[in-house]
LOFI-474952 format. One record per residue (C-alpha): residue number from 1; x, z, y. Coordinates in steps of 0.25 Angstrom, whole numbers. Each point is the difference from the previous one (the first is absolute). Layout:
REM residues N
NUM/X/Z/Y;
...
This chain:
REM residues 111
1/134/126/67;
2/-4/-5/-14;
3/-13/-9/-2;
4/-8/10/-8;
5/-1/-12/-12;
6/15/1/-1;
7/-2/14/-5;
8/-11/-4/-12;
9/6/-6/-11;
10/-2/-15/-6;
11/-9/5/-9;
12/-8/8/10;
13/1/-11/9;
14/-5/-10/-12;
15/-13/11/-3;
16/-4/-1/16;
17/2/-16/2;
18/-10/-2/-13;
19/-13/3/6;
20/3/-7/13;
21/4/-13/-8;
22/-12/0/-9;
23/-9/3/13;
24/7/-12/7;
25/-3/-9/-13;
26/-14/4/-1;
27/-1/-4/16;
28/7/-13/-2;
29/-8/-4/-14;
30/-14/3/9;
31/4/-7/13;
32/3/-13/-10;
33/-11/-1/-7;
34/-10/-11/5;
35/-13/7/5;
36/-9/-9/-9;
37/-17/0/5;
38/-10/6/-10;
39/-11/-10/0;
40/-13/4/5;
41/-13/-6/3;
42/4/-5/14;
43/10/-9/-6;
44/-10/-7/-11;
45/-1/-14/4;
46/8/2/13;
47/8/-13/-1;
48/-2/-4/-15;
49/-12/2/-9;
50/5/11/-8;
51/-10/12/-6;
52/6/13/2;
53/4/3/-15;
54/8/-15/3;
55/9/7/12;
56/1/13/-8;
57/5/-9/-12;
58/9/-7/9;
59/6/12/9;
60/5/6/-17;
61/4/-13/-2;
62/9/-2/11;
63/5/15/-1;
64/3/0/-14;
65/5/-16/-3;
66/7/-4/13;
67/4/14/5;
68/7/2/-11;
69/11/-9/2;
70/1/2/15;
71/-4/7/13;
72/-14/-6/2;
73/-6/-5/13;
74/-11/6/8;
75/-12/-10/-2;
76/-3/-3/14;
77/16/-4/3;
78/-3/-14/-5;
79/-11/-12/4;
80/-8/-5/-11;
81/6/-12/-1;
82/15/7/-1;
83/-6/9/-12;
84/-5/-14/-7;
85/14/-5/2;
86/7/15/-5;
87/-9/2/-11;
88/3/-16/-6;
89/14/6/-1;
90/-2/14/-3;
91/-11/1/-11;
92/8/-6/-11;
93/11/9/3;
94/-10/10/0;
95/-6/-5/-14;
96/-14/-1/6;
97/-9/-9/-6;
98/-9/-10/9;
99/-12/11/-1;
100/10/13/5;
101/6/-10/11;
102/-12/-2/7;
103/-3/13/-1;
104/10/5/6;
105/-3/-12/10;
106/-11/7/5;
107/5/12/0;
108/11/-3/10;
109/-8/-9/10;
110/-13/10/1;
111/7/11/4;
């Protein structure tokens, strides 16, 4: 008994497989994306003194500068002390100045 796919030409198989491949790539990209929290009033001054505007700026910097080079860790995945060490090492690589680094710190610890 012949497999039904064996009756199809290579071109037909390719056409059938393309949507499947696209769907798999989409699912993989969504699964690999870190879900960042969106700052709200409940995060203001939670651990570190920070306004909502500062948390939003920190979120944007974290996503756009840090996320440009690698997958972002979840803000809650590290302690306050760990974030101090991480930002001390990574801020220069992300070209964050002192004020920007402080905003990112406020964002990641006030999750």
